[in-house]
TORKOL-4160 file (C-alpha; in steps of 0.2 Angstrom, whole numbers, padded with zeros to 4 digits, m for minus):
120
<pt num="1" X="m0112" Y="0071" Z="m0433"/>
<pt num="2" X="m0107" Y="0069" Z="m0414"/>
<pt num="3" X="m0120" Y="0060" Z="m0404"/>
<pt num="4" X="m0127" Y="0070" Z="m0389"/>
<pt num="5" X="m0129" Y="0055" Z="m0377"/>
<pt num="6" X="m0115" Y="0043" Z="m0373"/>
<pt num="7" X="m0117" Y="0027" Z="m0364"/>
<pt num="8" X="m0104" Y="0019" Z="m0353"/>
<pt num="9" X="m0113" Y="0003" Z="m0351"/>
<pt num="10" X="m0107" Y="m0015" Z="m0353"/>
<pt num="11" X="m0121" Y="m0025" Z="m0346"/>
<pt num="12" X="m0128" Y="m0032" Z="m0362"/>
<pt num="13" X="m0146" Y="m0032" Z="m0356"/>
<pt num="14" X="m0146" Y="m0014" Z="m0351"/>
<pt num="15" X="m0136" Y="m0009" Z="m0367"/>
<pt num="16" X="m0149" Y="m0017" Z="m0378"/>
<pt num="17" X="m0164" Y="m0009" Z="m0368"/>
<pt num="18" X="m0155" Y="0008" Z="m0370"/>
<pt num="19" X="m0152" Y="0006" Z="m0389"/>
<pt num="20" X="m0169" Y="m0001" Z="m0393"/>
<pt num="21" X="m0178" Y="0013" Z="m0383"/>
<pt num="22" X="m0167" Y="0026" Z="m0391"/>
<pt num="23" X="m0171" Y="0020" Z="m0408"/>
<pt num="24" X="m0189" Y="0020" Z="m0404"/>
<pt num="25" X="m0189" Y="0038" Z="m0398"/>
<pt num="26" X="m0177" Y="0044" Z="m0412"/>
<pt num="27" X="m0163" Y="0049" Z="m0400"/>
<pt num="28" X="m0145" Y="0044" Z="m0406"/>
<pt num="29" X="m0134" Y="0036" Z="m0392"/>
<pt num="30" X="m0116" Y="0030" Z="m0393"/>
<pt num="31" X="m0108" Y="0017" Z="m0383"/>
<pt num="32" X="m0091" Y="0022" Z="m0377"/>
<pt num="33" X="m0076" Y="0016" Z="m0368"/>
<pt num="34" X="m0074" Y="0024" Z="m0351"/>
<pt num="35" X="m0056" Y="0029" Z="m0356"/>
<pt num="36" X="m0062" Y="0039" Z="m0370"/>
<pt num="37" X="m0077" Y="0049" Z="m0362"/>
<pt num="38" X="m0068" Y="0064" Z="m0356"/>
<pt num="39" X="m0059" Y="0067" Z="m0373"/>
<pt num="40" X="m0075" Y="0064" Z="m0383"/>
<pt num="41" X="m0085" Y="0075" Z="m0371"/>
<pt num="42" X="m0072" Y="0090" Z="m0374"/>
<pt num="43" X="m0071" Y="0088" Z="m0392"/>
<pt num="44" X="m0090" Y="0086" Z="m0397"/>
<pt num="45" X="m0106" Y="0093" Z="m0391"/>
<pt num="46" X="m0111" Y="0079" Z="m0379"/>
<pt num="47" X="m0127" Y="0083" Z="m0369"/>
<pt num="48" X="m0127" Y="0068" Z="m0357"/>
<pt num="49" X="m0118" Y="0052" Z="m0352"/>
<pt num="50" X="m0128" Y="0037" Z="m0346"/>
<pt num="51" X="m0117" Y="0028" Z="m0333"/>
<pt num="52" X="m0118" Y="0011" Z="m0326"/>
<pt num="53" X="m0111" Y="0013" Z="m0309"/>
<pt num="54" X="m0107" Y="m0006" Z="m0309"/>
<pt num="55" X="m0097" Y="m0005" Z="m0325"/>
<pt num="56" X="m0083" Y="m0018" Z="m0326"/>
<pt num="57" X="m0070" Y="m0005" Z="m0327"/>
<pt num="58" X="m0073" Y="m0001" Z="m0309"/>
<pt num="59" X="m0070" Y="0018" Z="m0313"/>
<pt num="60" X="m0088" Y="0024" Z="m0315"/>
<pt num="61" X="m0087" Y="0035" Z="m0299"/>
<pt num="62" X="m0070" Y="0042" Z="m0304"/>
<pt num="63" X="m0076" Y="0045" Z="m0321"/>
<pt num="64" X="m0091" Y="0055" Z="m0315"/>
<pt num="65" X="m0080" Y="0065" Z="m0303"/>
<pt num="66" X="m0067" Y="0069" Z="m0317"/>
<pt num="67" X="m0081" Y="0075" Z="m0329"/>
<pt num="68" X="m0089" Y="0086" Z="m0315"/>
<pt num="69" X="m0072" Y="0094" Z="m0310"/>
<pt num="70" X="m0066" Y="0098" Z="m0327"/>
<pt num="71" X="m0072" Y="0115" Z="m0333"/>
<pt num="72" X="m0074" Y="0109" Z="m0351"/>
<pt num="73" X="m0086" Y="0095" Z="m0346"/>
<pt num="74" X="m0094" Y="0099" Z="m0330"/>
<pt num="75" X="m0110" Y="0105" Z="m0340"/>
<pt num="76" X="m0113" Y="0087" Z="m0347"/>
<pt num="77" X="m0127" Y="0079" Z="m0338"/>
<pt num="78" X="m0122" Y="0062" Z="m0329"/>
<pt num="79" X="m0136" Y="0050" Z="m0327"/>
<pt num="80" X="m0131" Y="0035" Z="m0317"/>
<pt num="81" X="m0140" Y="0019" Z="m0313"/>
<pt num="82" X="m0137" Y="0005" Z="m0300"/>
<pt num="83" X="m0145" Y="m0008" Z="m0290"/>
<pt num="84" X="m0157" Y="m0001" Z="m0277"/>
<pt num="85" X="m0148" Y="m0009" Z="m0263"/>
<pt num="86" X="m0131" Y="m0001" Z="m0267"/>
<pt num="87" X="m0133" Y="0014" Z="m0255"/>
<pt num="88" X="m0115" Y="0017" Z="m0252"/>
<pt num="89" X="m0111" Y="0017" Z="m0271"/>
<pt num="90" X="m0126" Y="0029" Z="m0273"/>
<pt num="91" X="m0119" Y="0041" Z="m0260"/>
<pt num="92" X="m0102" Y="0040" Z="m0268"/>
<pt num="93" X="m0109" Y="0044" Z="m0285"/>
<pt num="94" X="m0119" Y="0059" Z="m0278"/>
<pt num="95" X="m0103" Y="0066" Z="m0270"/>
<pt num="96" X="m0094" Y="0064" Z="m0287"/>
<pt num="97" X="m0107" Y="0075" Z="m0295"/>
<pt num="98" X="m0119" Y="0064" Z="m0304"/>
<pt num="99" X="m0134" Y="0074" Z="m0309"/>
<pt num="100" X="m0146" Y="0060" Z="m0307"/>
<pt num="101" X="m0145" Y="0042" Z="m0299"/>
<pt num="102" X="m0158" Y="0030" Z="m0302"/>
<pt num="103" X="m0161" Y="0012" Z="m0297"/>
<pt num="104" X="m0161" Y="0000" Z="m0312"/>
<pt num="105" X="m0180" Y="m0003" Z="m0311"/>
<pt num="106" X="m0183" Y="0016" Z="m0311"/>
<pt num="107" X="m0170" Y="0019" Z="m0325"/>
<pt num="108" X="m0179" Y="0006" Z="m0336"/>
<pt num="109" X="m0196" Y="0013" Z="m0332"/>
<pt num="110" X="m0191" Y="0031" Z="m0336"/>
<pt num="111" X="m0179" Y="0028" Z="m0350"/>
<pt num="112" X="m0190" Y="0034" Z="m0365"/>
<pt num="113" X="m0194" Y="0051" Z="m0356"/>
<pt num="114" X="m0176" Y="0052" Z="m0350"/>
<pt num="115" X="m0168" Y="0050" Z="m0367"/>
<pt num="116" X="m0179" Y="0063" Z="m0374"/>
<pt num="117" X="m0175" Y="0075" Z="m0360"/>
<pt num="118" X="m0157" Y="0072" Z="m0361"/>
<pt num="119" X="m0156" Y="0074" Z="m0380"/>
<pt num="120" X="m0163" Y="0091" Z="m0377"/>
């Protein structure tokens, strides 16, 4: 069964928080390589992607833009998080089409409700 929420996160602390919280609220999540997101999102019924804007690939904003400009994936919700001081990166992510951009602290605080909402 395809997982409705994909995570493009390589920060082990945040990844662990996401996985633990997802398990607690009963929402399946899948960690995925950024290079496979578009294909996976087209093939399966993906509801949302949680995107670390500081992903080591350096392609997080490009990935969001690609998803939001592709007719096959533009409906997928892209929720991104970053450090609250990265205002330029937040602006770039907003321009790329991210549906929600949260500071790391807000993301962590809202994670249980966010996962339930995104799983829809």
